[in-house]
OpenMM code with the backbone's topology and positions (N, CA, C; nanometers):
from openmm import Vec3, app, unit

residues = "MET ARG LEU ALA LEU ALA ARG SER PRO GLU ASN GLU ARG VAL ILE GLU LEU ILE THR THR ILE ILE ARG ALA ASN PRO GLU ALA ARG ARG LEU TRP HIS ILE PRO ASP SER GLN VAL SER ALA ALA ILE PRO LYS ARG SER MET ASN LEU PRO HIS HIS LYS GLY ILE THR PRO ILE GLU ILE VAL ALA PHE ASP VAL LEU ALA PRO PRO HIS GLY ARG MET ALA ILE LEU VAL PRO SER PRO SER HIS PRO SER SER ALA ALA THR ALA".split()
positions = [
    Vec3(-7.8016, -4.0454, -13.1621),
    Vec3(-7.7746, -3.9312, -13.1758),
    Vec3(-7.8148, -3.8549, -13.0825),
    Vec3(-7.9791, -3.8515, -13.0440),
    Vec3(-8.0568, -3.7825, -12.9127),
    Vec3(-8.0099, -3.8417, -12.8060),
    Vec3(-7.9816, -3.9914, -12.8004),
    Vec3(-8.0090, -4.0489, -12.6775),
    Vec3(-7.8360, -3.9930, -12.6449),
    Vec3(-7.7463, -3.9978, -12.6788),
    Vec3(-7.5674, -3.9181, -12.6501),
    Vec3(-7.6013, -3.7839, -12.6415),
    Vec3(-7.7152, -3.7512, -12.6893),
    Vec3(-7.7030, -3.5713, -12.6581),
    Vec3(-7.7829, -3.5652, -12.5241),
    Vec3(-7.8898, -3.6505, -12.5238),
    Vec3(-7.9990, -3.6622, -12.3521),
    Vec3(-7.8967, -3.6808, -12.2308),
    Vec3(-7.8068, -3.7876, -12.2632),
    Vec3(-7.7339, -3.8457, -12.1808),
    Vec3(-7.6081, -3.7069, -12.1636),
    Vec3(-7.5563, -3.6523, -12.2546),
    Vec3(-7.4520, -3.6064, -12.2330),
    Vec3(-7.4814, -3.4130, -12.3013),
    Vec3(-7.5666, -3.3398, -12.2762),
    Vec3(-7.5594, -3.2323, -12.3097),
    Vec3(-7.4741, -3.1434, -12.3367),
    Vec3(-7.3933, -3.1433, -12.2621),
    Vec3(-7.2715, -3.0700, -12.2244),
    Vec3(-7.1754, -3.1080, -12.3292),
    Vec3(-7.1582, -3.2006, -12.3859),
    Vec3(-7.0556, -3.2742, -12.4697),
    Vec3(-7.0146, -3.2352, -12.5956),
    Vec3(-6.9434, -3.1533, -12.5826),
    Vec3(-6.8584, -3.0973, -12.7136),
    Vec3(-6.8470, -3.1910, -12.8220),
    Vec3(-6.7907, -3.2857, -12.8208),
    Vec3(-6.7819, -3.3783, -12.9035),
    Vec3(-6.9010, -3.4269, -12.9998),
    Vec3(-6.9987, -3.4959, -12.8864),
    Vec3(-7.1418, -3.4956, -12.9449),
    Vec3(-7.1709, -3.4078, -13.0249),
    Vec3(-7.2165, -3.2630, -12.9683),
    Vec3(-7.2556, -3.1691, -13.0381),
    Vec3(-7.1891, -3.1257, -13.1729),
    Vec3(-7.0504, -3.1754, -13.2075),
    Vec3(-6.9867, -3.1355, -13.2838),
    Vec3(-7.0197, -3.2496, -13.4188),
    Vec3(-7.0625, -3.3518, -13.3723),
    Vec3(-7.0694, -3.4571, -13.4532),
    Vec3(-7.2201, -3.4762, -13.5221),
    Vec3(-7.2511, -3.4531, -13.4201),
    Vec3(-7.4268, -3.4288, -13.4780),
    Vec3(-7.4394, -3.3166, -13.5861),
    Vec3(-7.3837, -3.2121, -13.5387),
    Vec3(-7.3703, -3.0922, -13.6384),
    Vec3(-7.3102, -3.1322, -13.7699),
    Vec3(-7.1688, -3.2182, -13.7636),
    Vec3(-7.1516, -3.2365, -13.8620),
    Vec3(-7.2072, -3.3553, -13.9774),
    Vec3(-7.2642, -3.4039, -13.9182),
    Vec3(-7.4274, -3.4671, -13.9791),
    Vec3(-7.4695, -3.4070, -14.0176),
    Vec3(-7.5496, -3.3822, -13.9771),
    Vec3(-7.6840, -3.2825, -13.9860),
    Vec3(-7.6667, -3.2086, -14.0926),
    Vec3(-7.5077, -3.1204, -14.0956),
    Vec3(-7.4405, -3.0345, -14.2389),
    Vec3(-7.4205, -3.0943, -14.3642),
    Vec3(-7.3652, -3.2468, -14.3516),
    Vec3(-7.3270, -3.2909, -14.4613),
    Vec3(-7.4419, -3.3809, -14.5279),
    Vec3(-7.5694, -3.4869, -14.4250),
    Vec3(-7.6467, -3.5237, -14.4759),
    Vec3(-7.8145, -3.4786, -14.4618),
    Vec3(-7.8880, -3.4655, -14.5887),
    Vec3(-7.9899, -3.4025, -14.5987),
    Vec3(-8.1005, -3.5052, -14.5551),
    Vec3(-8.1152, -3.6278, -14.5070),
    Vec3(-8.1944, -3.7366, -14.4892),
    Vec3(-8.1896, -3.7108, -14.3053),
    Vec3(-8.0398, -3.7025, -14.2862),
    Vec3(-8.0320, -3.6680, -14.1296),
    Vec3(-8.1079, -3.5718, -14.0861),
    Vec3(-8.0814, -3.4254, -14.1879),
    Vec3(-8.1102, -3.3084, -14.1123),
    Vec3(-8.2449, -3.3126, -14.1130),
    Vec3(-8.3298, -3.3571, -14.2373),
    Vec3(-8.4923, -3.3774, -14.2016),
    Vec3(-8.5080, -3.4353, -14.0935),
    Vec3(-8.4555, -3.5963, -14.0983),
    Vec3(-8.5157, -3.6604, -13.9685),
    Vec3(-8.4534, -3.5831, -13.8033),
    Vec3(-8.3743, -3.5486, -13.7851),
    Vec3(-8.3371, -3.4390, -13.6780),
    Vec3(-8.4731, -3.3457, -13.6942),
    Vec3(-8.5134, -3.2956, -13.7209),
    Vec3(-8.6108, -3.1846, -13.7545),
    Vec3(-8.7035, -3.2747, -13.6950),
    Vec3(-8.7945, -3.3458, -13.7034),
    Vec3(-8.8834, -3.4435, -13.6335),
    Vec3(-8.8400, -3.5035, -13.5236),
    Vec3(-8.9091, -3.4268, -13.4220),
    Vec3(-8.8334, -3.4706, -13.2721),
    Vec3(-8.9027, -3.6029, -13.2141),
    Vec3(-9.0077, -3.6779, -13.2767),
    Vec3(-9.0202, -3.8038, -13.2326),
    Vec3(-8.9801, -3.8678, -13.3465),
    Vec3(-8.9029, -3.9018, -13.4209),
    Vec3(-8.8686, -3.9808, -13.5298),
    Vec3(-8.7414, -4.0883, -13.5040),
    Vec3(-8.7867, -4.2528, -13.5265),
    Vec3(-8.7471, -4.3246, -13.4843),
    Vec3(-8.6935, -4.4016, -13.6017),
    Vec3(-8.5830, -4.4633, -13.6260),
    Vec3(-8.5989, -4.5536, -13.7309),
    Vec3(-8.6277, -4.7276, -13.6907),
    Vec3(-8.7112, -4.7918, -13.7927),
    Vec3(-8.7511, -4.9023, -13.7858),
    Vec3(-8.6675, -5.0484, -13.8023),
    Vec3(-8.6653, -5.0870, -13.6918),
    Vec3(-8.5516, -5.2005, -13.7004),
    Vec3(-8.6513, -5.3079, -13.7854),
    Vec3(-8.7668, -5.3043, -13.8389),
    Vec3(-8.8465, -5.3929, -13.9374),
    Vec3(-8.7939, -5.3420, -14.0758),
    Vec3(-8.6999, -5.2247, -14.0958),
    Vec3(-8.6396, -5.2617, -14.2351),
    Vec3(-8.5290, -5.2235, -14.2169),
    Vec3(-8.4504, -5.3456, -14.2322),
    Vec3(-8.2869, -5.3441, -14.1717),
    Vec3(-8.2195, -5.3177, -14.3158),
    Vec3(-8.2866, -5.3143, -14.4342),
    Vec3(-8.1883, -5.2782, -14.5450),
    Vec3(-8.2005, -5.1045, -14.5333),
    Vec3(-8.0820, -5.0564, -14.5994),
    Vec3(-8.0543, -4.9326, -14.6658),
    Vec3(-7.9192, -4.9051, -14.7421),
    Vec3(-7.9244, -4.8283, -14.7777),
    Vec3(-7.8252, -4.7715, -14.8657),
    Vec3(-7.7235, -4.6750, -14.7807),
    Vec3(-7.5365, -4.6926, -14.8009),
    Vec3(-7.4940, -4.6042, -14.7212),
    Vec3(-7.3626, -4.6225, -14.8178),
    Vec3(-7.2767, -4.4934, -14.7996),
    Vec3(-7.1928, -4.4741, -14.8645),
    Vec3(-7.0427, -4.5010, -14.7694),
    Vec3(-7.0039, -4.6450, -14.8175),
    Vec3(-6.9138, -4.7146, -14.7873),
    Vec3(-6.7996, -4.6358, -14.8496),
    Vec3(-6.6642, -4.6828, -14.7515),
    Vec3(-6.5124, -4.5827, -14.8248),
    Vec3(-6.4514, -4.6938, -14.8984),
    Vec3(-6.4742, -4.8138, -14.8658),
    Vec3(-6.4014, -4.9276, -14.9197),
    Vec3(-6.4931, -4.9773, -15.0651),
    Vec3(-6.6247, -4.8837, -15.0447),
    Vec3(-6.6994, -4.9927, -15.1532),
    Vec3(-6.7127, -4.8551, -15.2691),
    Vec3(-6.6432, -4.7620, -15.2595),
    Vec3(-6.6576, -4.6390, -15.3745),
    Vec3(-6.8096, -4.5840, -15.4216),
    Vec3(-6.8789, -4.5833, -15.3163),
    Vec3(-7.0159, -4.4712, -15.3436),
    Vec3(-7.1375, -4.5566, -15.2640),
    Vec3(-7.2461, -4.5435, -15.3168),
    Vec3(-7.3145, -4.5852, -15.2350),
    Vec3(-7.3931, -4.7546, -15.2455),
    Vec3(-7.3573, -4.8125, -15.1421),
    Vec3(-7.3750, -4.9507, -15.1364),
    Vec3(-7.5017, -4.9988, -15.0428),
    Vec3(-7.5898, -5.1131, -15.1393),
    Vec3(-7.7136, -5.1424, -14.9986),
    Vec3(-7.5586, -5.2340, -14.9048),
    Vec3(-7.6549, -5.1935, -14.7984),
    Vec3(-7.6627, -5.2597, -14.6458),
    Vec3(-7.7574, -5.3455, -14.5727),
    Vec3(-7.7020, -5.3893, -14.4754),
    Vec3(-7.7978, -5.4939, -14.3796),
    Vec3(-7.7609, -5.4520, -14.2469),
    Vec3(-7.8240, -5.4130, -14.1430),
    Vec3(-7.8222, -5.3682, -14.0356),
    Vec3(-7.8427, -5.4665, -13.9186),
    Vec3(-7.7807, -5.5007, -13.8782),
    Vec3(-7.7936, -5.6353, -13.7353),
    Vec3(-7.7865, -5.5446, -13.6125),
    Vec3(-7.8589, -5.5363, -13.4950),
    Vec3(-7.8625, -5.4652, -13.4321),
    Vec3(-7.8934, -5.5617, -13.2559),
    Vec3(-7.8374, -5.5248, -13.2150),
    Vec3(-7.8643, -5.6403, -13.0422),
    Vec3(-7.8152, -5.5507, -12.9409),
    Vec3(-7.8812, -5.5883, -12.8346),
    Vec3(-7.8278, -5.5227, -12.7190),
    Vec3(-7.7258, -5.5739, -12.6397),
    Vec3(-7.6294, -5.5143, -12.5499),
    Vec3(-7.5465, -5.5649, -12.5440),
    Vec3(-7.5311, -5.5870, -12.3848),
    Vec3(-7.4906, -5.6345, -12.2906),
    Vec3(-7.5132, -5.6612, -12.1767),
    Vec3(-7.4148, -5.5748, -12.0801),
    Vec3(-7.3138, -5.4615, -12.1313),
    Vec3(-7.3021, -5.3416, -12.0093),
    Vec3(-7.2808, -5.2604, -12.1642),
    Vec3(-7.2733, -5.1545, -12.1428),
    Vec3(-7.3453, -5.0343, -12.0728),
    Vec3(-7.4743, -5.0658, -12.0387),
    Vec3(-7.5105, -5.0672, -11.9649),
    Vec3(-7.6924, -5.0327, -11.9242),
    Vec3(-7.7391, -4.9476, -12.0593),
    Vec3(-7.8020, -5.0096, -12.0714),
    Vec3(-7.8765, -4.9648, -12.2287),
    Vec3(-7.7885, -4.9317, -12.3276),
    Vec3(-7.7323, -5.0143, -12.3572),
    Vec3(-7.6186, -5.0254, -12.4708),
    Vec3(-7.6937, -5.0928, -12.5825),
    Vec3(-7.6645, -5.1074, -12.6938),
    Vec3(-7.7129, -5.0927, -12.7916),
    Vec3(-7.5874, -5.1448, -12.9301),
    Vec3(-7.5755, -5.2481, -12.9822),
    Vec3(-7.4858, -5.2269, -13.1131),
    Vec3(-7.5617, -5.3019, -13.2583),
    Vec3(-7.4910, -5.2255, -13.3198),
    Vec3(-7.5119, -5.2830, -13.4858),
    Vec3(-7.3834, -5.2956, -13.5604),
    Vec3(-7.4133, -5.4076, -13.6413),
    Vec3(-7.3416, -5.4102, -13.7497),
    Vec3(-7.4072, -5.3450, -13.8722),
    Vec3(-7.2896, -5.2938, -13.9412),
    Vec3(-7.3544, -5.2101, -14.1166),
    Vec3(-7.2774, -5.3530, -14.1622),
    Vec3(-7.3849, -5.4479, -14.2786),
    Vec3(-7.3046, -5.5523, -14.3513),
    Vec3(-7.3405, -5.4840, -14.4789),
    Vec3(-7.2243, -5.5018, -14.5710),
    Vec3(-7.2850, -5.4492, -14.7306),
    Vec3(-7.3379, -5.6003, -14.7389),
    Vec3(-7.4460, -5.5287, -14.8601),
    Vec3(-7.5414, -5.6528, -14.8852),
    Vec3(-7.4725, -5.7513, -14.9812),
    Vec3(-7.4843, -5.8843, -14.9978),
    Vec3(-7.4081, -5.9624, -15.1039),
    Vec3(-7.4927, -5.9465, -15.2427),
    Vec3(-7.6051, -5.8385, -15.2754),
    Vec3(-7.6723, -5.8271, -15.3752),
    Vec3(-7.5769, -5.7001, -15.4951),
    Vec3(-7.4746, -5.7204, -15.3699),
    Vec3(-7.4117, -5.5370, -15.4669),
    Vec3(-7.2900, -5.6007, -15.5193),
    Vec3(-7.2557, -5.5621, -15.6054),
    Vec3(-7.1262, -5.6655, -15.7123),
    Vec3(-6.9740, -5.6633, -15.6009),
    Vec3(-6.9643, -5.5266, -15.5690),
    Vec3(-6.8090, -5.5062, -15.5414),
    Vec3(-6.7862, -5.5295, -15.4026),
    Vec3(-6.9329, -5.5952, -15.2738),
    Vec3(-6.9072, -5.6607, -15.1530),
    Vec3(-6.9273, -5.8043, -15.1691),
    Vec3(-6.9672, -5.8403, -15.3019),
    Vec3(-6.9777, -5.9951, -15.3414),
    Vec3(-6.8338, -6.0391, -15.3354),
    Vec3(-6.7727, -5.9449, -15.4098),
    Vec3(-6.6245, -5.9954, -15.4315),
    Vec3(-6.5056, -5.9232, -15.3469),
    Vec3(-6.5449, -5.9097, -15.2148),
    Vec3(-6.4644, -5.8584, -15.0579),
    Vec3(-6.4913, -5.9633, -14.9838),
    Vec3(-6.5945, -6.0141, -14.9803),
    Vec3(-6.6868, -6.0971, -14.9013),
    Vec3(-6.5881, -6.2057, -14.8593),
] * unit.nanometer
topology = app.Topology()
chain = topology.addChain("A")
for resn in residues:
    res = topology.addResidue(resn, chain)
    for name in ("N", "CA", "C"):
        topology.addAtom(name, app.Element.getBySymbol(name[0]), res)
């Protein structure tokens, strides 16, 4: 979110998205107010509220660099196999 805002500080859609996320998520709000906060790639397991898994679901984050655009990064959120509903749909 910080990178998108730094690249396009006038982009109203980016500002709206950040505002929506910060209002809805206490953890995002806490991290946003820590100027040098970063997510560590060494901790790929987290939990998220995934719409098709009915509630908080353990996930793993698979992140990698992309060739274009420059400085691009892509992440895939994969429901953890240890979660009963994700094992049934995998």
